[in-house]
C-alpha positions in Angstrom: -0.2 -0.2 0.3 1.2 3.6 -0.9 -0.5 6.8 0.1 -1.7 8.7 -2.7 1.3 11.6 -2.1 3.6 9.1 -2.5 2.6 7.8 -6.2 5.0 9.2 -8.3 3.6 8.3 -11.6 0.3 7.7 -13.2 1.1 3.7 -13.4 1.8 3.6 -9.5 -1.7 5.8 -9.0 -3.3 2.8 -11.4 -2.1 0.0 -9.4 -3.1 1.4 -6.1 -6.6 2.5 -7.1 -6.8 -1.3 -8.6 -5.9 -2.5 -5.5 -8.3 -0.5 -3.3 -11.1 -1.8 -6.0 -10.1 -5.1 -5.6 -10.8 -4.6 -1.5 -13.8 -2.9 -2.5 -15.1 -6.0 -4.7 -14.0 -8.3 -1.4 -15.7 -6.2 1.1 -19.2 -6.0 -1.1 -19.2 -9.6 -1.9 -19.0 -10.3 2.3 -21.8 -7.6 2.7 -23.4 -9.6 -0.2 -23.6 -13.1 2.1 -25.0 -11.2 4.7 -28.0 -10.1 2.4 -28.5 -13.3 1.5 -28.6 -14.6 5.1 -31.2 -11.9 6.0 -33.7 -12.7 3.4 -34.1 -16.0 5.8 -35.0 -14.3 8.6 -37.1 -12.2 7.3 -39.2 -15.4 6.0 -39.0 -16.8 9.3 -40.6 -13.7 10.8 -42.7 -12.8 7.7 -41.0 -9.6 7.0 -41.4 -7.5 4.0 -38.3 -7.3 2.1 -37.6 -3.4 2.3 -37.5 -2.0 5.8 -37.9 1.5 5.8 -36.9 2.6 9.1 -33.4 0.4 8.4 -32.4 1.6 5.2 -32.9 5.5 6.6 -30.4 4.1 9.5 -27.7 2.7 7.0 -28.0 5.4 4.6 -27.6 8.2 7.8 -24.7 6.2 9.0 -22.8 5.9 5.6 -23.4 9.7 4.9 -21.5 10.7 8.1 -18.8 8.2 8.0 -18.0 9.3 4.5 -18.0 12.7 5.5 -15.7 11.6 8.6 -12.9 10.2 6.1 -13.5 13.0 3.3 -15.9 11.7 1.1 -18.7 13.3 -0.3 -21.8 12.2 1.5 -24.0 12.7 -1.4 -22.0 10.2 -3.2 -22.0 7.7 -0.9 -25.4 7.7 0.2 -25.8 7.0 -4.0 -24.0 4.7 -3.8 -25.2 2.8 -1.0 -29.1 3.6 -2.2 -28.2 1.3 -5.4 -26.7 -1.3 -3.0 -29.2 -1.1 -0.9 -31.7 -1.2 -3.5 -30.1 -4.7 -5.0 -30.5 -5.7 -2.0 -34.2 -5.3 -1.4 -34.6 -6.3 -4.8 -33.0 -9.7 -4.2 -34.8 -10.7 -1.2 -38.1 -9.6 -2.6 -37.6 -12.5 -5.2 -36.3 -14.6 -2.8 -39.4 -14.4 -0.3 -41.5 -14.4 -3.5 -40.3 -17.8 -4.1 -40.6 -19.0 -1.0 
């Protein structure tokens, strides 16, 4: 890992971006496994796929953390709304199949 300020060329910077991208995909895959598990609990408790209060809670936490780390909160919110939307759609399909 090389801090951005230590990158001396575009190739070095691209290599670090690629490293971060790999880590992001790994973390998203890990998150997805929890989303996959969650629908089973929702089925047992006869809950809907979308839980609005939880969606708002997640978005607010993400916005706060993004701001603390210098990431535009609006960008983080937009990304998480997509991630949450995919999760809801996936869980909803599973709940309807069962």
